C-alpha positions in Angstrom: -16.5 -78.6 75.3 -14.9 -75.1 75.2 -11.4 -74.2 74.9 -10.4 -71.2 77.1 -6.5 -71.4 76.7 -6.0 -69.0 74.1 -4.2 -66.0 75.9 -1.6 -64.3 73.9 0.9 -61.4 73.9 1.6 -58.5 72.5 3.9 -59.1 69.0 7.0 -57.2 69.2 9.8 -57.1 66.8 12.3 -60.1 67.6 15.1 -58.1 66.6 14.7 -54.5 68.2 11.5 -55.0 70.4 9.6 -52.3 68.7 5.5 -53.0 68.4 5.0 -50.8 65.1 4.6 -53.8 62.9 2.6 -54.5 59.8 2.2 -57.3 57.0 4.4 -57.2 54.1 1.5 -58.7 51.4 4.1 -59.1 49.1 5.7 -61.9 51.5 3.1 -62.7 54.0 5.5 -61.9 56.8 5.2 -59.5 59.3 7.6 -56.2 59.0 8.9 -53.9 61.8 8.3 -50.4 60.7 11.1 -49.4 62.8 14.1 -51.4 61.7 12.5 -53.2 58.6 13.2 -56.7 59.9 10.8 -59.3 58.6 9.5 -62.2 60.6 7.4 -65.5 59.9 3.7 -65.2 61.8 2.7 -67.9 64.3 0.9 -70.6 62.6 -2.4 -71.3 64.1 -2.8 -74.2 66.3 -6.2 -74.4 65.7 -6.2 -75.8 62.3 -7.4 -79.4 62.1 -5.4 -81.5 59.5 -7.5 -84.7 60.1 -11.1 -84.1 61.0 -11.5 -88.0 61.1 -10.3 -88.0 64.7 -12.8 -85.5 66.0 -15.0 -86.6 68.8 -17.4 -84.6 70.7 -17.7 -80.8 70.2 -15.3 -78.1 70.6 -15.7 -74.4 70.7 -12.3 -72.3 70.7 -12.4 -69.3 72.9 -12.8 -66.8 69.8 -15.9 -68.9 68.7 -17.5 -68.4 72.2 -20.6 -67.1 72.7 -20.8 -63.1 72.6 -21.4 -61.7 76.0 -23.6 -58.6 75.3 -23.4 -57.4 78.9 -19.6 -57.0 78.3 -18.9 -53.4 77.3 -17.3 -52.8 73.7 -14.8 -50.1 75.1 -12.0 -51.6 77.2 -9.0 -50.1 79.0 -5.7 -51.4 78.0 -2.2 -50.8 79.7 0.6 -49.8 78.1 3.4 -51.9 78.4 6.0 -49.4 77.7 5.0 -46.3 79.8 1.9 -47.4 81.9 -0.6 -45.3 80.5 -4.1 -46.5 79.9 -5.6 -46.4 76.6 -9.4 -46.8 75.9 -10.2 -49.0 72.9 -13.8 -49.5 71.3 -13.6 -53.0 70.2 -16.6 -52.5 67.8 -14.4 -50.2 65.7 -11.1 -51.8 66.3 -8.9 -54.2 68.1 -5.5 -52.2 68.4 -4.6 -48.6 69.3 -1.5 -46.6 70.1 -0.5 -45.0 73.5 -1.1 -41.4 73.0 2.1 -40.9 75.5 4.9 -43.0 73.9 3.0 -44.0 70.6 3.6 -47.7 71.3 1.3 -49.8 69.6 -1.1 -51.6 71.8 -3.4 -54.6 70.8 -6.0 -56.6 72.8 -4.2 -59.5 74.5 -6.8 -61.8 75.4 -10.0 -63.3 73.9 -12.7 -61.1 75.1 -16.2 -62.2 75.0 -18.0 -59.7 72.9 -17.0 -61.4 69.3 -14.2 -58.7 68.7 -10.9 -61.1 68.4 -11.0 -64.4 66.5 -8.8 -67.5 66.9 -7.1 -66.9 63.7 -6.8 -64.9 60.7 -6.0 -65.3 57.0 -3.5 -62.5 56.1 -4.0 -60.5 52.5 -2.1 -62.1 49.5 -3.4 -60.1 46.7 -2.2 -56.5 46.6 -4.4 -53.5 46.3 -3.2 -52.9 42.7 -4.2 -56.4 41.6 -7.2 -56.1 43.3 -8.3 -52.7 41.5 -7.0 -54.3 37.9 -9.5 -57.5 38.8 -12.6 -55.1 39.7 -11.9 -52.7 36.9 -11.8 -55.6 34.1 -15.2 -57.0 35.7 -16.9 -53.7 35.5 -15.3 -52.9 32.2 -16.7 -56.0 30.8 -20.1 -54.6 31.7 -20.3 -51.2 30.9 -22.7 -51.1 28.2 -25.9 -51.6 29.9 -24.4 -50.2 33.4 -26.6 -47.4 34.9 -25.2 -44.2 33.6 -24.8 -42.7 37.3 -22.8 -45.7 38.2 -20.5 -45.3 35.2 -19.9 -41.7 36.1 -19.1 -42.4 39.8 -17.5 -45.8 39.4 -13.7 -45.7 40.7 -11.2 -48.5 42.0 -9.5 -45.9 44.0 -12.6 -46.5 46.4 -11.8 -50.4 47.1 -11.4 -51.3 50.7 -9.3 -54.1 52.2 -11.9 -55.6 55.1 -11.6 -58.5 56.9 -14.9 -60.2 57.4 -15.9 -62.7 60.3 -16.3 -66.2 59.4 -16.7 -69.7 61.3 -14.7 -72.5 60.5 -16.1 -75.6 61.1 -14.3 -79.2 60.7 -16.8 -82.2 61.3 -16.4 -85.8 61.8 -19.4 -87.4 60.3 -21.5 -90.7 59.4 -24.1 -91.1 56.5 -26.0 -93.7 55.4 -28.7 -93.4 52.6 -30.9 -95.7 51.1 -33.2 -95.5 48.0 -33.6 -96.5 44.4 -31.7 -95.8 41.3 -32.8 -96.1 37.6 -30.7 -97.1 34.3 -31.8 -96.5 31.1 -32.5 -99.5 28.8 -34.5 -98.1 25.8 -35.7 -94.9 24.3 -38.3 -94.9 21.8 -41.2 -93.3 19.8 -44.6 -94.7 19.8 -47.5 -93.1 17.4 -48.1 -91.8 14.2 -46.6 -88.4 12.8 -49.4 -86.4 14.3 -49.4 -88.0 17.9 -46.0 -89.3 18.7 -44.8 -89.7 22.4 -41.5 -90.5 23.6 -41.2 -93.3 26.1 -38.4 -94.9 28.1 -37.6 -98.3 29.8 -35.2 -98.5 32.8 -34.1 -101.4 35.0 -34.9 -100.4 38.7 -32.0 -101.0 41.4 -32.1 -100.8 45.3 -29.6 -98.5 46.3 -27.7 -98.0 49.5 -24.5 -96.0 50.6 -22.8 -96.0 54.1 -19.6 -94.4 54.9 -17.6 -92.1 57.2 -16.8 -88.5 56.0 -14.1 -86.0 57.3 -15.0 -82.5 56.4 -12.5 -79.9 56.8 -12.6 -76.1 56.5 -16.4 -75.4 56.3 -16.5 -71.7 56.2 -19.8 -70.1 57.0 -20.2 -66.2 57.5 -20.8 -65.2 61.2 -22.0 -62.0 60.6 -25.7 -61.8 60.7 -26.0 -59.2 58.0 -23.7 -60.8 55.7 -25.2 -64.1 56.3 -28.5 -62.8 54.7 -28.1 -63.5 50.9 -31.4 -62.5 50.0 -31.4 -58.9 51.3 -33.1 -56.5 49.2 -31.0 -53.9 50.1 -27.6 -55.4 49.5 -25.9 -58.0 47.3 -24.7 -60.3 49.9 -24.8 -63.3 47.7 -21.7 -61.6 45.7 -19.4 -61.7 49.0 -20.3 -65.4 49.7 -19.6 -66.4 46.1 -16.2 -65.7 46.4 -15.2 -68.5 48.5 -13.5 -70.9 49.2 -10.5 -69.4 51.1 -7.3 -71.4 51.6 -8.1 -71.6 55.5 -5.5 -74.2 55.9 -3.2 -71.2 55.9 -4.5 -69.3 58.5 -2.3 -67.6 61.3 -2.8 -67.2 65.0 -4.9 -63.8 65.4 -2.5 -60.7 65.4 -4.2 -57.1 65.2 -1.1 -56.2 63.3 -2.7 -57.7 60.1 -5.4 -55.4 60.7 -3.5 -52.5 59.9 -4.8 -50.6 56.8 -7.7 -52.6 56.5 -11.2 -52.4 58.3 -13.1 -55.5 59.8 -16.4 -56.4 60.9 -17.2 -58.1 64.3 -18.8 -61.4 64.9 -22.2 -61.1 66.2 -23.6 -64.8 65.9 -22.9 -67.3 68.2 -22.6 -71.0 67.7 -25.8 -72.1 68.6 -27.4 -69.6 66.1 -25.2 -71.0 63.2 -25.7 -74.6 64.1 -28.9 -75.2 61.9 -27.2 -73.5 58.8 -23.9 -75.8 59.6 -25.7 -79.1 60.1 -27.4 -78.5 56.8 -24.5 -77.5 54.8 -22.6 -80.8 56.3 -25.7 -82.9 55.1 -25.5 -81.2 51.9 -21.4 -82.2 51.7 -22.2 -85.8 52.5 -24.9 -86.3 49.9 -22.6 -84.8 47.3 -20.0 -87.0 48.3 -21.8 -89.9 47.5 -22.5 -88.8 43.8 -19.3 -90.5 42.3 -20.5 -93.9 43.2 -23.8 -93.4 41.6 -22.3 -92.4 37.9 -23.8 -95.3 36.2 -27.6 -94.6 37.3 -28.3 -92.4 34.1 -31.7 -91.6 35.0 -30.8 -90.5 38.5 -31.3 -91.5 42.1 -34.0 -91.1 44.6 -33.2 -91.2 48.3 -36.2 -92.6 50.3 -34.0 -92.4 54.0 -31.0 -90.5 54.9 -29.2 -90.5 58.1 -26.5 -87.9 58.9 -24.8 -88.2 62.3 -22.1 -85.8 63.6 -20.0 -87.5 66.0 -17.2 -84.9 66.5 -17.4 -81.0 65.6 -14.7 -78.1 66.0 -15.7 -74.8 65.8 -13.2 -71.7 65.4 -13.8 -67.9 64.6 -11.6 -66.5 61.7 -11.1 -63.1 59.9 -10.8 -63.8 56.3 -9.7 -61.4 53.9 -11.7 -59.3 51.0 -11.1 -56.3 48.8 -14.3 -54.7 48.3 -15.9 -52.1 46.1 -19.5 -51.0 47.1 -21.9 -48.6 45.4 -25.5 -47.4 46.4 -27.9 -47.0 43.3 -30.8 -44.9 43.3 -33.0 -47.3 44.6 -30.9 -47.5 48.0 -29.5 -51.2 47.3 -26.0 -51.6 47.9 -23.9 -53.2 45.0 -20.9 -55.2 45.8 -18.0 -55.9 43.6 -15.6 -58.3 45.7 -12.2 -60.1 45.1 -11.0 -62.9 47.1 -7.7 -61.5 48.7 -6.0 -64.8 48.6 -7.3 -66.5 45.4 -8.2 -63.1 43.3 -11.5 -65.0 42.7 -14.0 -62.0 41.4 -17.7 -61.4 41.4 -19.9 -58.5 41.5 -23.4 -56.8 40.9 -23.7 -54.0 38.7 -26.7 -51.3 38.5 -28.4 -51.7 35.2 -30.0 -49.2 33.1 -33.2 -51.1 32.8 -34.7 -48.9 30.1 -31.7 -49.2 27.6 -32.2 -53.1 28.2 -35.8 -52.9 27.5 -34.8 -51.2 24.3 -32.4 -53.6 23.2 -34.7 -56.4 24.1 -37.5 -55.0 22.0 -34.8 -54.5 19.3 -34.0 -58.4 19.6 -37.6 -59.7 19.7 -38.1 -57.6 16.4 -35.3 -59.1 14.7 -36.2 -62.6 15.7 -39.8 -62.1 14.7 -38.5 -60.9 11.0 -36.2 -63.8 10.9 -39.3 -66.1 12.0 -41.5 -64.9 9.2 -38.5 -65.3 6.7 -38.1 -69.1 8.1 -41.9 -69.9 8.2 -41.9 -71.1 4.3 -39.0 -73.3 5.0 -41.1 -75.2 7.6 -44.6 -75.4 6.5 -46.0 -78.9 6.4 -42.9 -80.0 8.4 -44.7 -80.7 12.1 -41.3 -82.0 13.6 -39.5 -78.8 12.9 -42.6 -76.3 13.1 -41.4 -75.4 16.7 -38.3 -73.8 15.7 -39.6 -70.7 14.3 -41.8 -70.4 17.5 -38.7 -70.4 19.5 -37.6 -67.4 18.2 -40.4 -65.6 19.9 -38.9 -66.0 23.1 -35.6 -64.2 22.0 -36.3 -60.9 23.6 -37.2 -61.9 27.2 -34.4 -64.4 27.1 -32.0 -61.8 26.0 -33.1 -59.5 28.8 -32.6 -62.7 31.4 -29.0 -63.0 30.2 -28.1 -59.7 30.3 -29.7 -59.2 33.9 -27.9 -62.4 35.3 -24.8 -61.4 33.9 -24.9 -58.1 35.7 -26.6 -58.9 38.8 -25.4 -62.4 39.2 -28.1 -62.8 41.9 -27.7 -66.7 41.7 -23.9 -66.5 42.6 -23.0 -68.4 45.6 -20.4 -70.5 47.1 -20.9 -74.2 46.2 -20.2 -75.6 49.7 -21.5 -78.9 48.8 -18.6 -79.4 46.2 -16.0 -76.8 47.3 -15.3 -77.9 51.1 -12.6 -80.4 51.4 -13.7 -83.8 52.5 -12.6 -87.2 52.7 -14.6 -90.5 52.6 -13.7 -93.8 54.5 -15.2 -97.1 55.4 -17.3 -96.8 52.3 -20.2 -99.6 51.8 -22.1 -100.1 48.4 -25.3 -101.9 48.0 -26.8 -102.2 44.3 -29.3 -104.9 43.6 -31.7 -105.2 40.4 -35.2 -105.0 41.5 -37.0 -105.1 38.4 -37.5 -102.8 35.6 -40.2 -100.1 34.2 -41.6 -99.5 30.9 -43.3 -96.7 28.9 -42.2 -94.1 31.2 -43.1 -90.7 30.0 -40.1 -88.7 32.1 -36.4 -88.8 31.1 -35.3 -88.4 34.9 -36.5 -90.9 38.0 -39.5 -89.5 39.6 -38.7 -87.5 42.9 -34.8 -87.5 42.0 -32.8 -86.0 45.0 -29.4 -87.3 45.1 -27.8 -83.9 44.2 -30.4 -81.7 46.0 -28.7 -78.9 48.0 -31.0 -77.8 50.8 -28.9 -75.1 52.5 -29.3 -71.5 50.9 
């Protein structure tokens, strides 16, 4: 079902009636730039506190399908002098009347993705964000590309409101499979031909429970949702979640003053496959605490996840962003969550310098290996130790690249999203045992699987 009762009015100062209003990031309140009066924002009535009561599907007006036939340019009538002002909603959702300088804003939710249901104001000041970004980059200057080091400046950071979809869901989960508990670990064979084996008890395992998921947050920009883009490091922006979305306020364009924003370009139906998979990941991981005694893991044969109620809200969430285009036309980001100060980034690497350093590490490792060989001669159990040193160069290069690029950085939606279990049913029954197993974990282990990428 769709909620279309979200019609707002232009925000005015409750003390003097002026429309020149902006946010005071230090207090989180709105401030009249005319009389300096500060007042609290309107708390969003879209925030779901208990997802277990959700039934059916609710799509708020801000999350309604984008109507591409709607013009991005709309005409707003000034309420002070009656003049008509054209606003390009692809660029902004507010303007000033060119006659009386009254601030204007879009009053209604319009079907082109420009106006969300709620907004999370900036909390981290620009100077704090500058410091966080500078500290992140300073710790990685040694192997940074020389052109990047020359051009880097925190003066270039921008405050950006990115579009997200906030999803609350009421779910039922049911999993059936088997788990293993190690009972014995031993070696068989002589000194020259030894093999490691394991014995384990095998259990039939089942879990059934209701799950209320609150505040699952997904990018609703097609460009930002592509975390594996070869042209820009979008995973960096994703990785600074979660946001404290429970503190969102009703959308007010006054919060956009001094910041930029991106418009949503994805509809609910386009996001459903990813959201469904993420909800399944959350449910799967919700069962993990009850499976701790299966030290060899659990393999689910059957998993059933049913969503009985789901709520969709569009939101603007705040990010401090530094971007840099390297010589290969790849855009690198260093991002700061403007609520929690969580910082992550990608730094262009001087690959030639890293190569030389890796060669140096490999050379030292070979020298050390030659020096150690006499100490391990005839000791078959320890002979592999010098050989490990041969991998020192490649391992060092991999470590540095990972630390600078952070390609694997992401938001751990499966564990960082708020959820609450209820009506849990557990079934654990000893079925038998297995002996002389060669693997330390159960074959086909999947109880910690994450399928959403």
